[in-house]
Each structure stands twice: as C-alpha cells, then as structure tokens.
C-alpha positions in Angstrom: 0.0 0.0 0.0 3.0 2.3 -0.3 1.7 3.9 -3.4 -1.4 5.1 -1.7 -1.9 8.6 -0.2 -2.7 8.9 3.5 -6.3 9.5 2.8 -6.6 6.4 0.6 -4.8 4.4 3.3 -7.2 5.7 6.0 -10.2 4.8 3.8 -8.8 1.3 3.1 -8.3 0.7 6.9 -11.8 2.0 7.8 -13.5 0.0 5.0 -11.8 -3.2 5.9 -12.6 -2.6 9.6 -16.2 -1.8 8.7 -16.6 -5.2 6.9 -14.9 -7.0 9.8 -17.2 -5.3 12.3 -20.2 -6.4 10.3 -19.1 -10.0 10.2 -18.3 -10.0 14.0 -21.7 -8.5 14.7 -23.4 -11.3 12.8 -21.3 -14.0 14.5 -21.7 -12.6 18.1 -25.4 -11.8 17.9 -26.2 -15.1 16.3 -24.9 -16.7 19.5 -25.9 -14.0 22.1 -29.3 -12.4 22.7 -28.9 -8.7 23.7 -31.8 -9.1 26.1 -29.9 -11.7 28.1 -26.8 -9.6 28.7 -25.9 -8.9 32.3 -23.3 -6.8 34.1 -20.8 -8.5 36.4 -23.1 -8.2 39.4 -25.8 -10.2 37.5 -27.8 -6.9 36.9 -29.4 -6.6 33.4 -27.7 -4.2 31.1 -30.9 -2.2 30.7 -30.4 -1.1 27.1 -32.7 -1.6 24.1 -31.5 -4.3 21.8 -30.9 -1.8 19.0 -28.6 0.2 21.3 -26.7 -3.0 22.2 -26.3 -3.8 18.5 -25.1 -0.2 17.7 -22.6 0.0 20.6 -21.2 -3.5 19.9 -20.8 -2.6 16.2 -19.0 0.6 17.0 -16.7 -1.2 19.5 -16.0 -3.9 16.9 -15.3 -1.2 14.2 -12.9 0.7 16.4 -11.0 -2.4 17.5 -10.8 -3.7 14.0 -9.6 -0.3 12.7 -6.9 -0.1 15.3 -5.7 -3.6 14.3 -5.7 -2.8 10.6 -4.0 0.6 11.2 -1.3 -1.1 13.3 -0.7 -3.7 10.6 -0.4 -1.0 8.0 2.0 0.9 10.2 4.1 -2.2 10.8 4.2 -3.0 7.1 5.1 0.5 5.9 8.8 1.3 5.5 10.3 3.8 8.0 11.1 7.3 6.9 14.8 6.5 6.7 14.3 3.4 4.5 11.9 5.3 2.3 14.5 8.1 1.7 17.2 5.6 1.0 15.0 3.8 -1.5 14.3 7.1 -3.3 18.0 7.8 -3.4 17.7 11.0 -1.5 19.5 9.9 1.7 22.6 11.9 2.5 25.6 10.1 4.1 
C-alpha cells in the first residue's frame, strides 16, 4: 500500500474494519441475545437491543480499525528506509 496517499490508506483501513465489524456483529449476535446480557453483578444491562447492536458494532469497528492501522504501520517502511529507496538519503 506504499503507493497510496494517507487519505486512501485511511479509507482502506476504515473500510476493511467496517466489513470485519459487520461479520463480527453477525457472529456474536447469532450466539448472544442482547436481552440476556448482564453486568458482572448479574444486573441486566438495561439497554434496548438496538442500542446494544449499535454499541457493539462501534466497538468492533474501532478495535478492527486499530488492528488494521497497526498492521499498515508495521508493514510500511520507515522514513529513513523510504528516503534511502528514493536515493535522497545523505551520508
């Protein structure tokens, strides 16, 4: 992805994370009923199912985006390597 601008990289990360969050949402809420969710003290969460779906999707999206951004960061060459590859590094 080195040929992409920062905006294109951000959009790529966010789009991949959006798709991942959608898949996670389907998997999790196929197995878990939002009405059955409880806090640690066995007290009901007290949110409407739509609110639980929305909050869970946003959490999945943020976590997936952070993971994708970290992978992109780790795969991109450092500034020094990039300058050396361009032939503009000074000894």
